[in-house]
Structures are given as C-alpha cells and as structure tokens.
C-alpha positions in Angstrom: -19.7 13.9 5.6 -21.4 10.6 6.1 -23.1 10.7 9.6 -24.3 7.1 9.6 -22.2 4.9 11.9 -20.2 2.3 10.0 -18.0 -0.5 11.2 -14.8 -0.9 9.0 -12.7 -4.0 9.1 -9.2 -2.8 8.0 -6.7 -5.5 7.4 -3.0 -4.7 7.6 -3.8 -1.6 9.6 -0.5 -1.5 11.5 1.5 -1.3 8.3 2.6 1.8 6.4 -0.4 2.5 4.2 -2.9 0.8 6.5 -1.9 2.8 9.6 -2.0 6.0 7.6 -5.5 5.0 6.5 -6.7 4.2 10.0 -5.4 7.6 11.3 -7.0 9.4 8.3 -10.4 7.6 8.7 -10.8 8.1 12.4 -9.9 11.8 12.1 -12.5 12.4 9.4 -15.2 10.0 10.4 -15.1 9.9 14.2 -18.6 8.4 14.4 -17.3 5.2 12.7 -15.8 2.1 14.3 -12.6 0.7 13.0 -11.4 -2.9 13.6 -7.8 -3.4 12.7 -6.7 -6.9 11.9 -2.9 -7.3 11.6 -0.5 -10.1 12.0 2.3 -7.8 13.1 4.9 -9.3 10.8 8.2 -7.4 10.4 6.7 -4.3 8.8 3.6 -4.0 11.1 4.0 -1.7 14.0 1.3 -0.8 16.5 3.3 2.2 17.6 2.1 3.8 14.4 -1.4 4.0 15.9 -0.6 5.2 19.4 -2.7 8.3 19.0 -5.9 6.3 18.4 -5.4 3.1 20.5 -7.3 4.6 23.4 -10.4 5.5 21.4 -13.5 3.5 22.2 -14.3 3.1 18.5 -11.0 1.5 17.7 -10.1 -2.1 18.2 -6.9 -3.9 17.4 -7.0 -7.7 16.7 -3.7 -9.5 16.4 -4.2 -12.2 13.8 -3.5 -13.4 10.3 -6.0 -13.0 7.4 -5.4 -16.7 6.5 -6.8 -17.8 9.9 -10.4 -18.6 9.2 -11.3 -18.8 12.9 -10.0 -15.3 13.7 -11.6 -13.7 10.6 -15.0 -15.5 11.3 -14.9 -14.4 14.9 -14.5 -10.7 13.9 -17.4 -10.9 11.5 -19.5 -12.6 14.2 -18.6 -10.2 17.0 -18.7 -7.0 15.0 -21.4 -5.8 12.7 -18.8 -5.2 9.9 -20.3 -3.0 7.1 -17.2 -2.3 5.1 -13.9 -4.1 4.5 -10.7 -2.2 3.4 -8.2 -4.9 2.6 -4.5 -3.8 2.7 -2.9 -6.8 4.3 -0.3 -8.4 2.0 3.2 -9.6 1.7 4.5 -6.7 -0.4 8.3 -6.6 -0.9 9.4 -7.9 -4.3 12.9 -9.0 -3.2 11.4 -11.1 -0.4 8.9 -12.7 -2.9 11.8 -13.9 -5.1 13.3 -15.7 -2.0 10.0 -16.9 -0.5 7.3 -17.1 -3.2 5.2 -19.6 -1.2 4.6 -17.1 1.6 3.3 -14.5 -0.9 0.9 -16.9 -2.5 -0.4 -18.1 0.9 -1.0 -14.6 2.3 -2.0 -12.6 -0.8 -4.2 -15.2 -2.5 -5.5 -17.6 0.2 -5.7 -14.8 2.8 -7.8 -12.7 0.4 -10.1 -15.6 -0.4 -10.5 -16.2 3.3 -11.7 -12.6 3.9 -14.0 -12.7 0.8 -15.6 -16.0 1.9 -16.3 -14.7 5.4 -17.7 -11.5 4.0 -19.9 -13.5 1.7 -21.1 -15.7 4.6 -22.1 -12.6 6.6 -24.4 -11.6 3.7 -25.0 -7.9 4.3 -21.7 -6.2 3.5 -21.9 -2.7 2.0 -18.5 -2.6 0.3 -15.3 -4.6 0.1 -12.4 -2.5 -1.1 -9.5 -4.7 -2.3 -6.3 -2.6 -2.4 -4.0 -3.8 -5.1 -1.0 -2.5 -7.1 -0.1 -1.3 -10.6 2.6 -4.0 -10.6 -0.1 -6.5 -11.7 0.1 -4.9 -15.2 3.7 -5.7 -15.7 6.0 -3.1 -17.3 5.7 -0.3 -19.8 7.9 1.0 -22.5 9.0 4.6 -22.7 5.5 5.8 -23.6 1.9 4.9 -22.5 0.0 4.5 -19.3 -1.7 1.7 -17.4 -5.4 1.9 -17.6 -8.0 -0.3 -15.9 -8.3 -2.2 -19.1 -4.6 -3.0 -19.4 -4.0 -6.8 -19.5 -2.6 -8.3 -16.3 1.0 -9.4 -17.0 2.8 -9.7 -13.6 6.6 -10.3 -13.7 7.5 -11.2 -10.1 6.1 -13.7 -7.5 4.8 -10.7 -5.6 2.9 -9.1 -8.5 1.6 -12.5 -9.6 0.2 -13.2 -6.2 -1.5 -9.8 -6.2 -2.9 -10.4 -9.6 -4.3 -13.7 -8.3 -5.9 -11.9 -5.4 -7.5 -9.4 -7.8 -9.0 -12.2 -9.8 -10.3 -14.0 -6.7 -11.9 -10.7 -5.6 -13.4 -10.2 -9.1 -14.8 -13.7 -9.0 -16.6 -13.1 -5.7 -18.3 -10.1 -7.3 -19.3 -11.9 -10.5 -20.3 -15.2 -8.9 -21.8 -14.2 -5.5 -22.6 -10.5 -6.0 -20.3 -9.5 -3.2 -19.9 -5.6 -3.5 -16.1 -5.7 -4.3 -14.2 -2.8 -5.7 -10.5 -3.1 -6.7 -8.0 -0.2 -6.5 -4.6 -0.4 -8.1 -2.1 2.2 -6.8 1.3 3.4 -7.9 4.4 3.6 -5.5 3.4 5.1 -2.1 5.7 7.1 0.1 5.3 9.2 3.3 5.4 8.8 7.1 5.7 5.4 8.8 7.1 3.6 5.7 9.4 0.7 6.6 13.0 1.4 6.0 13.5 -1.3 3.3 11.7 0.9 0.8 13.5 3.3 -1.5 12.7 6.7 -0.1 13.1 5.9 3.6 16.3 4.0 2.7 17.8 7.1 1.1 16.7 9.4 3.9 17.8 7.2 6.8 21.1 6.1 5.3 21.9 9.7 4.3 21.1 11.0 7.7 23.7 8.5 9.1 26.2 9.4 6.3 26.0 5.9 5.0 26.2 4.8 1.3 22.8 4.9 -0.6 22.1 1.7 -2.7 20.6 2.0 -6.2 19.6 -1.0 -8.3 21.2 -1.3 -11.8 21.5 2.0 -13.6 18.8 3.7 -11.4 16.7 4.6 -14.5 13.7 2.6 -13.5 10.6 4.9 -13.7 7.9 5.0 -11.0 4.8 7.1 -10.5 5.0 8.4 -6.9 1.8 8.8 -4.8 1.8 10.5 -1.3 0.2 8.1 1.1 -2.4 10.6 2.3 -3.6 11.1 -1.3 -3.9 7.3 -1.5 -6.1 7.3 1.7 -8.3 10.0 0.2 -8.7 8.0 -3.0 -9.8 4.9 -0.9 -12.2 7.2 0.9 -13.8 8.2 -2.4 -14.0 4.5 -3.5 -15.4 3.3 -0.2 -18.1 5.9 -0.2 -19.0 6.2 -3.9 -17.2 3.5 -5.9 -19.3 1.1 -8.0 -19.1 -2.6 -7.1 -17.4 -4.7 -9.7 -15.2 -1.8 -10.9 -11.4 -1.3 -10.9 -10.0 2.2 -10.1 -6.3 3.1 -10.8 -4.8 5.5 -8.2 -1.7 7.4 -9.3 0.1 10.6 -8.2 1.0 11.8 -11.7 4.6 12.1 -10.6 6.9 10.0 -12.8 10.5 10.0 -11.8 13.5 7.7 -12.2 14.8 6.1 -9.0 18.0 8.0 -9.6 16.2 11.3 -9.8 14.5 10.6 -6.4 17.9 9.7 -4.9 19.6 12.8 -6.1 16.8 15.1 -5.1 16.7 13.8 -1.5 20.5 13.9 -1.2 20.4 17.5 -2.4 17.7 18.4 0.2 19.8 16.8 2.9 23.0 18.5 1.7 24.7 15.1 1.1 27.0 14.4 -1.9 26.0 12.2 -4.9 29.2 10.3 -4.3 27.4 8.5 -1.5 25.4 6.6 -4.2 26.3 2.9 -4.6 25.0 1.1 -7.7 24.2 -2.5 -6.8 23.3 -5.6 -9.0 19.8 -5.3 -10.4 17.2 -7.7 -9.1 15.6 -10.4 -11.4 12.5 -9.4 -13.3 12.8 -5.7 -12.4 10.1 -3.8 -14.3 11.5 -0.8 -16.1 8.6 1.6 -16.0 5.2 2.1 -14.3 2.8 4.9 -15.1 -0.8 5.2 -14.0 -3.8 6.7 -15.8 -6.1 7.7 -12.9 -8.6 9.6 -15.1 -11.4 7.2 -14.3 -11.2 7.9 -10.6 -11.0 11.6 -11.3 -13.9 11.6 -13.8 -16.3 9.3 -12.0 -15.6 10.1 -8.3 -14.0 13.5 -8.4 -10.7 12.5 -6.8 -7.3 14.0 -7.6 -4.0 14.1 -5.7 -3.4 17.1 -3.5 0.3 16.6 -2.7 2.8 17.0 -5.5 6.1 15.3 -5.4 8.4 18.1 -4.2 6.0 18.9 -1.3 5.5 15.3 -0.4 9.2 14.5 -0.4 9.9 17.5 1.9 7.1 16.4 4.3 8.5 12.8 4.3 12.1 14.0 4.8 11.0 16.2 7.7 9.1 13.3 9.3 12.0 10.9 9.3 14.4 13.6 10.5 12.0 14.2 13.5 11.4 10.5 14.2 14.9 9.1 14.5 14.0 6.7 17.3 11.1 5.2 15.2 13.2 4.2 12.3 16.3 3.2 14.2 14.3 0.5 16.0 13.1 -1.0 12.7 14.7 -4.2 11.7 17.6 -3.9 9.3 17.7 -5.7 5.9 20.6 -5.9 3.5 21.2 -2.7 1.6 20.8 -4.4 -1.8 17.3 -5.5 -0.7 16.1 -2.0 -0.1 14.5 -0.5 -3.2 11.1 0.4 -4.5 7.9 2.0 -3.2 5.3 0.6 -0.9 2.7 -1.8 -2.3 -0.5 -3.1 -0.7 
C-alpha cells in the first residue's frame, strides 16, 4: 500500500462509477484526501456517498467541469496530486436528442480540467476514463485493442473520442502525465435505472414489461464496477503517462442473454420481454482485449458475470427506496451499460 498522502480530484464522483470509485479508494487508502467535483445532474446522487461524507479527508464540491472558475479554485485551494476524470454525459439515447450537451461537457469540460492541471504544473497523474465505444463496432470475431482505430458511431462516442484526443494532445504537447483508460459496459450497485441491468431488475421486481432493443442480439463485454475501480487503481499507481489501457471483464453476452438470465434469477417469465424499435447507430458488438493491462500492470478482473449479476440483483432488491426515488425515463430509452 502507498503510505504517502495524496490528494485526488475525482470528477463525477456522485455518479455510478465515480461513487463506487470514491468508496473503493477511501476504504483502501484512508490516508489520502479525495475532492469530489460533481454537477449533480440527473444521474448524480450524493446519497451514494453517505458513508464517507463525514470523513475529514473527503470534500464534496458542487460544480460543473466546464466552469473554469470552480475548477481553478479547487486546484488553488487543494494541493491536487492526481486527477481521476469520470465526469461525462454518458447515455447514448440522450446524445442522439441533445448532441450539443455531450460535446460541451465531454470535450470542453475535459479540456478545462486538462488546462487547469497544466497550469498547476506539478500533477503526478491525470487518469482520463473513457469507453470502448470510441472504437465503433466489431463483427462476429475480433477484439478491440489499444491500437484499434477510433471510429465512433454516436454523438456520445464521438464526444468521448474527442475528449480522448484532447487528453492525448496535452500529453504530447505539454508533457502532462495523462493516462487514458477505455472500459467495457459496467454494472453493479448505484447504477442509474435507465441502464440495461438495473432496468431489467427494477421493472421485473415490479412485474412490469422489460424492454429490449431490436432483436436483443447486440453483444457487450460486461465489467463489474469494483473490478473497474481496481483497474483504475493500478493505472493511477503504476500506469505509464501517454499510454492507453483497455479495461474489460471478459464476459461477452448478448443483451437478450442478460435479460433472460436475470428474469430466471428473479423467477419471472420471459413473456415479460417487450422488443422495442432499435435506436439509430446501435453498435452490434463490443469486445475488449485487456491483455496490456494484465501484462504490464498485473490487473485482472476478480468478479465473473454470474457472481456479479447475483451481487447486483441482491443490492437492488435490498435498496428499493434508492431506485424508486430515481427519475423515470421512457422504457425505450433504457438500454446499455454504464459509460464514463
């Protein structure tokens, strides 16, 4: 364990992956200080962090990553040594309806953070958390590697590809110690109910129809959120600046397979499945080659899909009040895994 005191600026730390990371980090590195910058948009929830909000080494700042004044004030007031950048607009369907919001937050917000980090001049590591969606779509065979050409197909993935390139440019031009991670679909506790797995669980628990896009045969590689957190831990501590690391769970399944498995776990009939019109530009298959992260940094996922789905199902069943309070979205808008 690293015993030197570090100060992490975590953006988007009240969201699904971000809040899991904050809880993970403070439990494993209690000597460190964490500053959580979050705009508390619809998917951000400070209740996720109730167990750490009282800690003297945790600070929450309500603000947007596009607000230069707020970002600069944090860097001025806090001796930030590391940045872990999760904050992003991340839902593909919303990006189709409001692409401007995604470009503004994901590209300009990332540039704002990078610029203030550069101005500080003594940052140890800037981990930019991205997504495998920047690679586009795969055929029936093959895997995304870090050398795969970027070929995004939605406004969301295009905005994330843009943020990746801005982050890379700050390393190449200014020498800022940037590392980029690209993850596959995340799932686990605290995931907003618009996403596929919590949609299935919460609707099935209420005996409601479960929506599935198209034929349901879109393939994703599923990554339990705590495994994602441990991968970022490896990258933050040992990742090489200027590098890209893919993070995948090694759990390829079709959306329909996931739906049927969860319905079976809950004892609900497959007749509750409702096929809805597919969304535009819906990538058919994602699959991650995470061998670089395993080979260079010794990381590998610990939670396989069956175990992770059971943990997730149990969490939602035990936290009914949490998800019933979350804002509802149209059923046909709920599909896919969580993206940074």
